[in-house]
TORKOL-4160 file (C-alpha; in steps of 0.2 Angstrom, whole numbers, padded with zeros to 4 digits, m for minus):
442
<pt num="1" X="0308" Y="0476" Z="m0054"/>
<pt num="2" X="0321" Y="0464" Z="m0050"/>
<pt num="3" X="0309" Y="0452" Z="m0042"/>
<pt num="4" X="0295" Y="0453" Z="m0057"/>
<pt num="5" X="0308" Y="0450" Z="m0069"/>
<pt num="6" X="0315" Y="0434" Z="m0059"/>
<pt num="7" X="0298" Y="0428" Z="m0059"/>
<pt num="8" X="0293" Y="0431" Z="m0077"/>
<pt num="9" X="0310" Y="0423" Z="m0083"/>
<pt num="10" X="0305" Y="0407" Z="m0076"/>
<pt num="11" X="0287" Y="0408" Z="m0080"/>
<pt num="12" X="0290" Y="0413" Z="m0098"/>
<pt num="13" X="0305" Y="0401" Z="m0099"/>
<pt num="14" X="0293" Y="0385" Z="m0093"/>
<pt num="15" X="0279" Y="0391" Z="m0105"/>
<pt num="16" X="0291" Y="0390" Z="m0120"/>
<pt num="17" X="0299" Y="0373" Z="m0116"/>
<pt num="18" X="0280" Y="0366" Z="m0113"/>
<pt num="19" X="0274" Y="0374" Z="m0130"/>
<pt num="20" X="0290" Y="0369" Z="m0141"/>
<pt num="21" X="0292" Y="0351" Z="m0133"/>
<pt num="22" X="0273" Y="0348" Z="m0137"/>
<pt num="23" X="0277" Y="0353" Z="m0155"/>
<pt num="24" X="0296" Y="0344" Z="m0154"/>
<pt num="25" X="0284" Y="0327" Z="m0150"/>
<pt num="26" X="0277" Y="0329" Z="m0167"/>
<pt num="27" X="0287" Y="0340" Z="m0178"/>
<pt num="28" X="0278" Y="0332" Z="m0195"/>
<pt num="29" X="0261" Y="0339" Z="m0187"/>
<pt num="30" X="0267" Y="0356" Z="m0184"/>
<pt num="31" X="0275" Y="0355" Z="m0202"/>
<pt num="32" X="0258" Y="0351" Z="m0210"/>
<pt num="33" X="0252" Y="0367" Z="m0201"/>
<pt num="34" X="0265" Y="0377" Z="m0208"/>
<pt num="35" X="0261" Y="0372" Z="m0226"/>
<pt num="36" X="0243" Y="0378" Z="m0221"/>
<pt num="37" X="0252" Y="0394" Z="m0217"/>
<pt num="38" X="0263" Y="0395" Z="m0232"/>
<pt num="39" X="0247" Y="0390" Z="m0245"/>
<pt num="40" X="0240" Y="0403" Z="m0255"/>
<pt num="41" X="0225" Y="0406" Z="m0246"/>
<pt num="42" X="0236" Y="0412" Z="m0231"/>
<pt num="43" X="0252" Y="0420" Z="m0233"/>
<pt num="44" X="0253" Y="0413" Z="m0251"/>
<pt num="45" X="0271" Y="0408" Z="m0249"/>
<pt num="46" X="0271" Y="0391" Z="m0260"/>
<pt num="47" X="0289" Y="0391" Z="m0264"/>
<pt num="48" X="0292" Y="0387" Z="m0245"/>
<pt num="49" X="0282" Y="0373" Z="m0244"/>
<pt num="50" X="0294" Y="0361" Z="m0248"/>
<pt num="51" X="0305" Y="0366" Z="m0234"/>
<pt num="52" X="0291" Y="0365" Z="m0221"/>
<pt num="53" X="0297" Y="0351" Z="m0210"/>
<pt num="54" X="0314" Y="0358" Z="m0209"/>
<pt num="55" X="0307" Y="0375" Z="m0204"/>
<pt num="56" X="0296" Y="0365" Z="m0191"/>
<pt num="57" X="0312" Y="0357" Z="m0183"/>
<pt num="58" X="0321" Y="0373" Z="m0182"/>
<pt num="59" X="0307" Y="0383" Z="m0175"/>
<pt num="60" X="0302" Y="0370" Z="m0161"/>
<pt num="61" X="0320" Y="0367" Z="m0157"/>
<pt num="62" X="0324" Y="0386" Z="m0155"/>
<pt num="63" X="0308" Y="0388" Z="m0145"/>
<pt num="64" X="0312" Y="0375" Z="m0132"/>
<pt num="65" X="0330" Y="0381" Z="m0131"/>
<pt num="66" X="0326" Y="0399" Z="m0128"/>
<pt num="67" X="0315" Y="0394" Z="m0114"/>
<pt num="68" X="0330" Y="0385" Z="m0107"/>
<pt num="69" X="0342" Y="0401" Z="m0111"/>
<pt num="70" X="0331" Y="0411" Z="m0101"/>
<pt num="71" X="0329" Y="0401" Z="m0088"/>
<pt num="72" X="0348" Y="0398" Z="m0084"/>
<pt num="73" X="0353" Y="0415" Z="m0090"/>
<pt num="74" X="0363" Y="0410" Z="m0105"/>
<pt num="75" X="0367" Y="0425" Z="m0115"/>
<pt num="76" X="0352" Y="0436" Z="m0109"/>
<pt num="77" X="0353" Y="0449" Z="m0124"/>
<pt num="78" X="0353" Y="0436" Z="m0138"/>
<pt num="79" X="0339" Y="0425" Z="m0129"/>
<pt num="80" X="0328" Y="0442" Z="m0124"/>
<pt num="81" X="0329" Y="0448" Z="m0142"/>
<pt num="82" X="0326" Y="0432" Z="m0149"/>
<pt num="83" X="0311" Y="0429" Z="m0140"/>
<pt num="84" X="0304" Y="0447" Z="m0143"/>
<pt num="85" X="0307" Y="0444" Z="m0162"/>
<pt num="86" X="0299" Y="0427" Z="m0162"/>
<pt num="87" X="0283" Y="0433" Z="m0152"/>
<pt num="88" X="0281" Y="0449" Z="m0161"/>
<pt num="89" X="0282" Y="0438" Z="m0178"/>
<pt num="90" X="0269" Y="0425" Z="m0171"/>
<pt num="91" X="0258" Y="0439" Z="m0163"/>
<pt num="92" X="0256" Y="0446" Z="m0182"/>
<pt num="93" X="0253" Y="0429" Z="m0188"/>
<pt num="94" X="0239" Y="0425" Z="m0177"/>
<pt num="95" X="0231" Y="0442" Z="m0179"/>
<pt num="96" X="0231" Y="0439" Z="m0198"/>
<pt num="97" X="0225" Y="0422" Z="m0198"/>
<pt num="98" X="0210" Y="0428" Z="m0185"/>
<pt num="99" X="0206" Y="0444" Z="m0194"/>
<pt num="100" X="0204" Y="0436" Z="m0211"/>
<pt num="101" X="0199" Y="0419" Z="m0204"/>
<pt num="102" X="0212" Y="0410" Z="m0213"/>
<pt num="103" X="0217" Y="0396" Z="m0201"/>
<pt num="104" X="0205" Y="0388" Z="m0190"/>
<pt num="105" X="0218" Y="0380" Z="m0177"/>
<pt num="106" X="0234" Y="0388" Z="m0174"/>
<pt num="107" X="0244" Y="0374" Z="m0169"/>
<pt num="108" X="0252" Y="0383" Z="m0156"/>
<pt num="109" X="0250" Y="0367" Z="m0143"/>
<pt num="110" X="0249" Y="0354" Z="m0158"/>
<pt num="111" X="0235" Y="0342" Z="m0154"/>
<pt num="112" X="0236" Y="0343" Z="m0136"/>
<pt num="113" X="0226" Y="0359" Z="m0133"/>
<pt num="114" X="0216" Y="0366" Z="m0148"/>
<pt num="115" X="0216" Y="0385" Z="m0149"/>
<pt num="116" X="0206" Y="0395" Z="m0162"/>
<pt num="117" X="0216" Y="0411" Z="m0170"/>
<pt num="118" X="0208" Y="0425" Z="m0158"/>
<pt num="119" X="0213" Y="0415" Z="m0142"/>
<pt num="120" X="0230" Y="0412" Z="m0149"/>
<pt num="121" X="0232" Y="0429" Z="m0153"/>
<pt num="122" X="0226" Y="0435" Z="m0135"/>
<pt num="123" X="0239" Y="0422" Z="m0128"/>
<pt num="124" X="0252" Y="0430" Z="m0139"/>
<pt num="125" X="0249" Y="0448" Z="m0134"/>
<pt num="126" X="0251" Y="0443" Z="m0116"/>
<pt num="127" X="0267" Y="0434" Z="m0119"/>
<pt num="128" X="0273" Y="0450" Z="m0129"/>
<pt num="129" X="0270" Y="0461" Z="m0113"/>
<pt num="130" X="0278" Y="0449" Z="m0101"/>
<pt num="131" X="0293" Y="0447" Z="m0113"/>
<pt num="132" X="0294" Y="0467" Z="m0115"/>
<pt num="133" X="0296" Y="0468" Z="m0096"/>
<pt num="134" X="0308" Y="0456" Z="m0096"/>
<pt num="135" X="0317" Y="0465" Z="m0110"/>
<pt num="136" X="0317" Y="0482" Z="m0101"/>
<pt num="137" X="0321" Y="0473" Z="m0085"/>
<pt num="138" X="0336" Y="0462" Z="m0094"/>
<pt num="139" X="0351" Y="0469" Z="m0082"/>
<pt num="140" X="0341" Y="0459" Z="m0069"/>
<pt num="141" X="0344" Y="0441" Z="m0078"/>
<pt num="142" X="0359" Y="0433" Z="m0070"/>
<pt num="143" X="0365" Y="0416" Z="m0073"/>
<pt num="144" X="0361" Y="0403" Z="m0060"/>
<pt num="145" X="0377" Y="0395" Z="m0063"/>
<pt num="146" X="0395" Y="0398" Z="m0069"/>
<pt num="147" X="0400" Y="0402" Z="m0087"/>
<pt num="148" X="0406" Y="0384" Z="m0090"/>
<pt num="149" X="0391" Y="0375" Z="m0081"/>
<pt num="150" X="0379" Y="0387" Z="m0091"/>
<pt num="151" X="0387" Y="0384" Z="m0108"/>
<pt num="152" X="0387" Y="0364" Z="m0104"/>
<pt num="153" X="0368" Y="0365" Z="m0099"/>
<pt num="154" X="0364" Y="0375" Z="m0116"/>
<pt num="155" X="0375" Y="0362" Z="m0127"/>
<pt num="156" X="0365" Y="0346" Z="m0119"/>
<pt num="157" X="0349" Y="0354" Z="m0121"/>
<pt num="158" X="0353" Y="0357" Z="m0139"/>
<pt num="159" X="0359" Y="0340" Z="m0142"/>
<pt num="160" X="0343" Y="0332" Z="m0132"/>
<pt num="161" X="0331" Y="0342" Z="m0143"/>
<pt num="162" X="0339" Y="0336" Z="m0159"/>
<pt num="163" X="0339" Y="0319" Z="m0153"/>
<pt num="164" X="0322" Y="0318" Z="m0148"/>
<pt num="165" X="0317" Y="0326" Z="m0165"/>
<pt num="166" X="0326" Y="0313" Z="m0174"/>
<pt num="167" X="0318" Y="0297" Z="m0163"/>
<pt num="168" X="0301" Y="0305" Z="m0167"/>
<pt num="169" X="0305" Y="0306" Z="m0185"/>
<pt num="170" X="0310" Y="0290" Z="m0188"/>
<pt num="171" X="0297" Y="0281" Z="m0176"/>
<pt num="172" X="0281" Y="0290" Z="m0171"/>
<pt num="173" X="0277" Y="0304" Z="m0157"/>
<pt num="174" X="0281" Y="0298" Z="m0140"/>
<pt num="175" X="0266" Y="0306" Z="m0133"/>
<pt num="176" X="0249" Y="0304" Z="m0146"/>
<pt num="177" X="0236" Y="0317" Z="m0142"/>
<pt num="178" X="0226" Y="0312" Z="m0158"/>
<pt num="179" X="0210" Y="0303" Z="m0158"/>
<pt num="180" X="0218" Y="0288" Z="m0167"/>
<pt num="181" X="0230" Y="0284" Z="m0152"/>
<pt num="182" X="0231" Y="0265" Z="m0146"/>
<pt num="183" X="0216" Y="0260" Z="m0136"/>
<pt num="184" X="0204" Y="0271" Z="m0144"/>
<pt num="185" X="0190" Y="0266" Z="m0154"/>
<pt num="186" X="0187" Y="0275" Z="m0171"/>
<pt num="187" X="0168" Y="0271" Z="m0172"/>
<pt num="188" X="0166" Y="0277" Z="m0155"/>
<pt num="189" X="0177" Y="0293" Z="m0157"/>
<pt num="190" X="0164" Y="0297" Z="m0173"/>
<pt num="191" X="0148" Y="0297" Z="m0163"/>
<pt num="192" X="0139" Y="0314" Z="m0158"/>
<pt num="193" X="0129" Y="0312" Z="m0143"/>
<pt num="194" X="0110" Y="0315" Z="m0145"/>
<pt num="195" X="0112" Y="0330" Z="m0132"/>
<pt num="196" X="0127" Y="0337" Z="m0139"/>
<pt num="197" X="0126" Y="0356" Z="m0142"/>
<pt num="198" X="0121" Y="0361" Z="m0159"/>
<pt num="199" X="0128" Y="0374" Z="m0171"/>
<pt num="200" X="0121" Y="0390" Z="m0170"/>
<pt num="201" X="0121" Y="0400" Z="m0186"/>
<pt num="202" X="0117" Y="0419" Z="m0190"/>
<pt num="203" X="0109" Y="0424" Z="m0204"/>
<pt num="204" X="0109" Y="0441" Z="m0212"/>
<pt num="205" X="0097" Y="0442" Z="m0227"/>
<pt num="206" X="0095" Y="0458" Z="m0237"/>
<pt num="207" X="0080" Y="0463" Z="m0247"/>
<pt num="208" X="0076" Y="0477" Z="m0259"/>
<pt num="209" X="0061" Y="0486" Z="m0252"/>
<pt num="210" X="0056" Y="0502" Z="m0262"/>
<pt num="211" X="0074" Y="0504" Z="m0268"/>
<pt num="212" X="0082" Y="0503" Z="m0252"/>
<pt num="213" X="0090" Y="0488" Z="m0244"/>
<pt num="214" X="0085" Y="0481" Z="m0229"/>
<pt num="215" X="0093" Y="0468" Z="m0217"/>
<pt num="216" X="0085" Y="0455" Z="m0207"/>
<pt num="217" X="0095" Y="0445" Z="m0195"/>
<pt num="218" X="0086" Y="0427" Z="m0191"/>
<pt num="219" X="0093" Y="0410" Z="m0186"/>
<pt num="220" X="0089" Y="0402" Z="m0202"/>
<pt num="221" X="0072" Y="0405" Z="m0205"/>
<pt num="222" X="0066" Y="0415" Z="m0221"/>
<pt num="223" X="0062" Y="0433" Z="m0217"/>
<pt num="224" X="0044" Y="0439" Z="m0219"/>
<pt num="225" X="0048" Y="0454" Z="m0233"/>
<pt num="226" X="0038" Y="0458" Z="m0247"/>
<pt num="227" X="0054" Y="0465" Z="m0254"/>
<pt num="228" X="0064" Y="0459" Z="m0269"/>
<pt num="229" X="0079" Y="0446" Z="m0262"/>
<pt num="230" X="0096" Y="0453" Z="m0263"/>
<pt num="231" X="0108" Y="0441" Z="m0254"/>
<pt num="232" X="0111" Y="0431" Z="m0238"/>
<pt num="233" X="0127" Y="0430" Z="m0227"/>
<pt num="234" X="0130" Y="0418" Z="m0214"/>
<pt num="235" X="0140" Y="0418" Z="m0198"/>
<pt num="236" X="0144" Y="0405" Z="m0186"/>
<pt num="237" X="0140" Y="0412" Z="m0169"/>
<pt num="238" X="0144" Y="0394" Z="m0160"/>
<pt num="239" X="0151" Y="0378" Z="m0169"/>
<pt num="240" X="0142" Y="0368" Z="m0157"/>
<pt num="241" X="0148" Y="0349" Z="m0153"/>
<pt num="242" X="0161" Y="0343" Z="m0166"/>
<pt num="243" X="0166" Y="0324" Z="m0164"/>
<pt num="244" X="0184" Y="0319" Z="m0161"/>
<pt num="245" X="0185" Y="0311" Z="m0178"/>
<pt num="246" X="0174" Y="0319" Z="m0191"/>
<pt num="247" X="0183" Y="0318" Z="m0207"/>
<pt num="248" X="0187" Y="0299" Z="m0209"/>
<pt num="249" X="0178" Y="0288" Z="m0222"/>
<pt num="250" X="0184" Y="0274" Z="m0232"/>
<pt num="251" X="0176" Y="0274" Z="m0249"/>
<pt num="252" X="0179" Y="0265" Z="m0266"/>
<pt num="253" X="0171" Y="0269" Z="m0283"/>
<pt num="254" X="0157" Y="0279" Z="m0274"/>
<pt num="255" X="0153" Y="0266" Z="m0261"/>
<pt num="256" X="0155" Y="0270" Z="m0242"/>
<pt num="257" X="0164" Y="0254" Z="m0233"/>
<pt num="258" X="0169" Y="0264" Z="m0217"/>
<pt num="259" X="0156" Y="0254" Z="m0207"/>
<pt num="260" X="0159" Y="0238" Z="m0214"/>
<pt num="261" X="0178" Y="0239" Z="m0212"/>
<pt num="262" X="0179" Y="0246" Z="m0195"/>
<pt num="263" X="0167" Y="0231" Z="m0189"/>
<pt num="264" X="0179" Y="0217" Z="m0195"/>
<pt num="265" X="0187" Y="0207" Z="m0181"/>
<pt num="266" X="0204" Y="0208" Z="m0188"/>
<pt num="267" X="0210" Y="0222" Z="m0199"/>
<pt num="268" X="0227" Y="0228" Z="m0205"/>
<pt num="269" X="0228" Y="0247" Z="m0211"/>
<pt num="270" X="0241" Y="0252" Z="m0223"/>
<pt num="271" X="0240" Y="0271" Z="m0223"/>
<pt num="272" X="0249" Y="0279" Z="m0238"/>
<pt num="273" X="0243" Y="0297" Z="m0238"/>
<pt num="274" X="0253" Y="0301" Z="m0254"/>
<pt num="275" X="0260" Y="0286" Z="m0263"/>
<pt num="276" X="0272" Y="0299" Z="m0273"/>
<pt num="277" X="0280" Y="0304" Z="m0256"/>
<pt num="278" X="0280" Y="0287" Z="m0248"/>
<pt num="279" X="0296" Y="0280" Z="m0243"/>
<pt num="280" X="0303" Y="0267" Z="m0254"/>
<pt num="281" X="0311" Y="0257" Z="m0240"/>
<pt num="282" X="0294" Y="0258" Z="m0231"/>
<pt num="283" X="0285" Y="0251" Z="m0247"/>
<pt num="284" X="0296" Y="0236" Z="m0248"/>
<pt num="285" X="0293" Y="0231" Z="m0230"/>
<pt num="286" X="0274" Y="0233" Z="m0230"/>
<pt num="287" X="0275" Y="0222" Z="m0244"/>
<pt num="288" X="0282" Y="0208" Z="m0234"/>
<pt num="289" X="0270" Y="0211" Z="m0219"/>
<pt num="290" X="0254" Y="0213" Z="m0228"/>
<pt num="291" X="0259" Y="0196" Z="m0237"/>
<pt num="292" X="0261" Y="0186" Z="m0219"/>
<pt num="293" X="0246" Y="0195" Z="m0214"/>
<pt num="294" X="0233" Y="0189" Z="m0226"/>
<pt num="295" X="0242" Y="0172" Z="m0223"/>
<pt num="296" X="0237" Y="0173" Z="m0206"/>
<pt num="297" X="0219" Y="0178" Z="m0208"/>
<pt num="298" X="0218" Y="0197" Z="m0207"/>
<pt num="299" X="0210" Y="0209" Z="m0219"/>
<pt num="300" X="0222" Y="0220" Z="m0227"/>
<pt num="301" X="0215" Y="0237" Z="m0231"/>
<pt num="302" X="0226" Y="0251" Z="m0241"/>
<pt num="303" X="0221" Y="0270" Z="m0238"/>
<pt num="304" X="0227" Y="0284" Z="m0249"/>
<pt num="305" X="0222" Y="0298" Z="m0256"/>
<pt num="306" X="0233" Y="0296" Z="m0273"/>
<pt num="307" X="0223" Y="0295" Z="m0289"/>
<pt num="308" X="0219" Y="0278" Z="m0297"/>
<pt num="309" X="0232" Y="0280" Z="m0310"/>
<pt num="310" X="0247" Y="0282" Z="m0297"/>
<pt num="311" X="0238" Y="0268" Z="m0287"/>
<pt num="312" X="0238" Y="0254" Z="m0300"/>
<pt num="313" X="0255" Y="0259" Z="m0305"/>
<pt num="314" X="0261" Y="0256" Z="m0287"/>
<pt num="315" X="0252" Y="0240" Z="m0284"/>
<pt num="316" X="0259" Y="0232" Z="m0300"/>
<pt num="317" X="0278" Y="0238" Z="m0295"/>
<pt num="318" X="0277" Y="0230" Z="m0279"/>
<pt num="319" X="0265" Y="0215" Z="m0283"/>
<pt num="320" X="0251" Y="0220" Z="m0270"/>
<pt num="321" X="0238" Y="0207" Z="m0266"/>
<pt num="322" X="0226" Y="0217" Z="m0257"/>
<pt num="323" X="0215" Y="0234" Z="m0262"/>
<pt num="324" X="0216" Y="0252" Z="m0258"/>
<pt num="325" X="0201" Y="0262" Z="m0254"/>
<pt num="326" X="0201" Y="0282" Z="m0254"/>
<pt num="327" X="0202" Y="0292" Z="m0239"/>
<pt num="328" X="0205" Y="0311" Z="m0236"/>
<pt num="329" X="0223" Y="0316" Z="m0237"/>
<pt num="330" X="0221" Y="0328" Z="m0220"/>
<pt num="331" X="0213" Y="0313" Z="m0211"/>
<pt num="332" X="0227" Y="0300" Z="m0216"/>
<pt num="333" X="0240" Y="0312" Z="m0209"/>
<pt num="334" X="0230" Y="0314" Z="m0195"/>
<pt num="335" X="0229" Y="0295" Z="m0191"/>
<pt num="336" X="0249" Y="0291" Z="m0191"/>
<pt num="337" X="0263" Y="0302" Z="m0195"/>
<pt num="338" X="0272" Y="0289" Z="m0207"/>
<pt num="339" X="0270" Y="0286" Z="m0226"/>
<pt num="340" X="0269" Y="0272" Z="m0225"/>
<pt num="341" X="0262" Y="0268" Z="m0209"/>
<pt num="342" X="0252" Y="0253" Z="m0201"/>
<pt num="343" X="0237" Y="0252" Z="m0189"/>
<pt num="344" X="0230" Y="0234" Z="m0182"/>
<pt num="345" X="0212" Y="0235" Z="m0178"/>
<pt num="346" X="0199" Y="0224" Z="m0169"/>
<pt num="347" X="0182" Y="0229" Z="m0172"/>
<pt num="348" X="0188" Y="0248" Z="m0176"/>
<pt num="349" X="0199" Y="0247" Z="m0159"/>
<pt num="350" X="0216" Y="0252" Z="m0163"/>
<pt num="351" X="0228" Y="0238" Z="m0156"/>
<pt num="352" X="0244" Y="0243" Z="m0163"/>
<pt num="353" X="0250" Y="0258" Z="m0172"/>
<pt num="354" X="0268" Y="0258" Z="m0181"/>
<pt num="355" X="0279" Y="0267" Z="m0191"/>
<pt num="356" X="0287" Y="0257" Z="m0205"/>
<pt num="357" X="0304" Y="0259" Z="m0197"/>
<pt num="358" X="0295" Y="0248" Z="m0182"/>
<pt num="359" X="0287" Y="0235" Z="m0192"/>
<pt num="360" X="0296" Y="0220" Z="m0185"/>
<pt num="361" X="0286" Y="0225" Z="m0167"/>
<pt num="362" X="0270" Y="0221" Z="m0176"/>
<pt num="363" X="0261" Y="0205" Z="m0169"/>
<pt num="364" X="0252" Y="0195" Z="m0181"/>
<pt num="365" X="0245" Y="0178" Z="m0172"/>
<pt num="366" X="0236" Y="0167" Z="m0184"/>
<pt num="367" X="0217" Y="0172" Z="m0184"/>
<pt num="368" X="0201" Y="0165" Z="m0190"/>
<pt num="369" X="0195" Y="0174" Z="m0205"/>
<pt num="370" X="0178" Y="0179" Z="m0205"/>
<pt num="371" X="0171" Y="0180" Z="m0223"/>
<pt num="372" X="0157" Y="0192" Z="m0225"/>
<pt num="373" X="0141" Y="0184" Z="m0230"/>
<pt num="374" X="0137" Y="0193" Z="m0246"/>
<pt num="375" X="0123" Y="0185" Z="m0258"/>
<pt num="376" X="0127" Y="0187" Z="m0275"/>
<pt num="377" X="0129" Y="0205" Z="m0278"/>
<pt num="378" X="0124" Y="0211" Z="m0262"/>
<pt num="379" X="0108" Y="0218" Z="m0267"/>
<pt num="380" X="0091" Y="0215" Z="m0259"/>
<pt num="381" X="0076" Y="0216" Z="m0271"/>
<pt num="382" X="0061" Y="0221" Z="m0260"/>
<pt num="383" X="0046" Y="0218" Z="m0272"/>
<pt num="384" X="0029" Y="0220" Z="m0265"/>
<pt num="385" X="0037" Y="0220" Z="m0247"/>
<pt num="386" X="0045" Y="0202" Z="m0251"/>
<pt num="387" X="0064" Y="0199" Z="m0250"/>
<pt num="388" X="0072" Y="0193" Z="m0265"/>
<pt num="389" X="0090" Y="0191" Z="m0270"/>
<pt num="390" X="0095" Y="0196" Z="m0288"/>
<pt num="391" X="0094" Y="0178" Z="m0294"/>
<pt num="392" X="0076" Y="0176" Z="m0288"/>
<pt num="393" X="0071" Y="0194" Z="m0293"/>
<pt num="394" X="0078" Y="0191" Z="m0311"/>
<pt num="395" X="0067" Y="0175" Z="m0313"/>
<pt num="396" X="0051" Y="0185" Z="m0310"/>
<pt num="397" X="0055" Y="0194" Z="m0327"/>
<pt num="398" X="0046" Y="0209" Z="m0323"/>
<pt num="399" X="0041" Y="0220" Z="m0337"/>
<pt num="400" X="0041" Y="0239" Z="m0338"/>
<pt num="401" X="0022" Y="0241" Z="m0339"/>
<pt num="402" X="0021" Y="0229" Z="m0322"/>
<pt num="403" X="0031" Y="0241" Z="m0312"/>
<pt num="404" X="0023" Y="0255" Z="m0303"/>
<pt num="405" X="0037" Y="0263" Z="m0292"/>
<pt num="406" X="0055" Y="0258" Z="m0291"/>
<pt num="407" X="0067" Y="0265" Z="m0279"/>
<pt num="408" X="0086" Y="0261" Z="m0278"/>
<pt num="409" X="0095" Y="0264" Z="m0262"/>
<pt num="410" X="0115" Y="0263" Z="m0266"/>
<pt num="411" X="0121" Y="0272" Z="m0249"/>
<pt num="412" X="0120" Y="0261" Z="m0236"/>
<pt num="413" X="0120" Y="0276" Z="m0223"/>
<pt num="414" X="0103" Y="0282" Z="m0232"/>
<pt num="415" X="0095" Y="0264" Z="m0230"/>
<pt num="416" X="0104" Y="0257" Z="m0215"/>
<pt num="417" X="0089" Y="0255" Z="m0204"/>
<pt num="418" X="0081" Y="0245" Z="m0218"/>
<pt num="419" X="0097" Y="0236" Z="m0222"/>
<pt num="420" X="0099" Y="0230" Z="m0204"/>
<pt num="421" X="0080" Y="0224" Z="m0203"/>
<pt num="422" X="0082" Y="0214" Z="m0219"/>
<pt num="423" X="0100" Y="0207" Z="m0215"/>
<pt num="424" X="0092" Y="0201" Z="m0198"/>
<pt num="425" X="0077" Y="0195" Z="m0204"/>
<pt num="426" X="0086" Y="0184" Z="m0218"/>
<pt num="427" X="0104" Y="0181" Z="m0210"/>
<pt num="428" X="0112" Y="0189" Z="m0226"/>
<pt num="429" X="0123" Y="0203" Z="m0227"/>
<pt num="430" X="0115" Y="0213" Z="m0242"/>
<pt num="431" X="0123" Y="0231" Z="m0245"/>
<pt num="432" X="0110" Y="0239" Z="m0255"/>
<pt num="433" X="0092" Y="0239" Z="m0260"/>
<pt num="434" X="0081" Y="0239" Z="m0276"/>
<pt num="435" X="0063" Y="0242" Z="m0269"/>
<pt num="436" X="0048" Y="0238" Z="m0282"/>
<pt num="437" X="0030" Y="0241" Z="m0281"/>
<pt num="438" X="0020" Y="0231" Z="m0295"/>
<pt num="439" X="0004" Y="0237" Z="m0302"/>
<pt num="440" X="m0011" Y="0229" Z="m0294"/>
<pt num="441" X="m0021" Y="0218" Z="m0307"/>
<pt num="442" X="m0039" Y="0225" Z="m0307"/>
């Protein structure tokens, strides 16, 4: 028992240090996960949401410290009891999330390693068993050093944890595990390979056959039943391949500009996931740096999830001379742990990524601005397979009775192949298509 407890105290201690350090590296990310747990769809504790960041820091610092305490043998009873209570709570939480399918990723290892709730629950059950063994063998836990040395090491560990937490909060995580790290290409991280595994969904169909409900299990096809349809339930068996970036888009007034902006040579992205929560000092320095970026030839693009009214007020207050586009709030929180934050892109590749506190590190050498080739309103008119711009199409003065069919393609993703072909042929940069087929004269 002595040797088993001696081994487990080292193993469990290292495990808690690693798990806690990964979250301590990104306490804001863990706070976002806690907000998800506190939400009405999970634990329904919305009054705790404003304190999520503070709770996040306390939990992860305690997790690291308990791991250190266990290894060096500092206050064994306090340490083991704390570990036991903590693992019991997290075991309940992961079971609740898994059983009721509330949270898809537990956040146990931040973005470094994704675990679904059942995997996390299994991990917590194993840890619970190991900690119980340590609990019943607590008499075998002896300090490796003298009382003074052990106390000093514990105090230094506490100071180091707080110092590291403060550093990453005032700047950015020291290690970036997300698919928006420096040198990553956003477009490449959005691509799903052609041979990628597809999602597998199970469908349970219910039909009323002669007054009795009969179920049919299929992979999506409609069952061959003569009964009356009652309902269908779906269950995902295998989620298949999911691109590292799958929820990112840049939109404005219903139009998708993601591909356009990610293809530009020199772009400065200003990320404000929520303007109401943005740091005022950060907003002031962003104004200065964006003016310089525009003067030096960069395309400055703002991204926010805030509404238009709030956005217009913000732009007027700071006299901004660049446009903001809409992006999902969760995606923006994932991109950068700062509000506001800055990303410098070249053809969609992240060159620099900075917290507003580090804005002086931003490199903005003068570049040649490449203006997009847009013909009048950017609409290509395909009239009987002849390509015309808006002015020439208007000159034809087609009457309604002369038109056989007319289709309008506003979504670039729908008409991408056709647009690429037209733009290659004309050397223009049309963004939408009006296709008209005229009636043939007899």
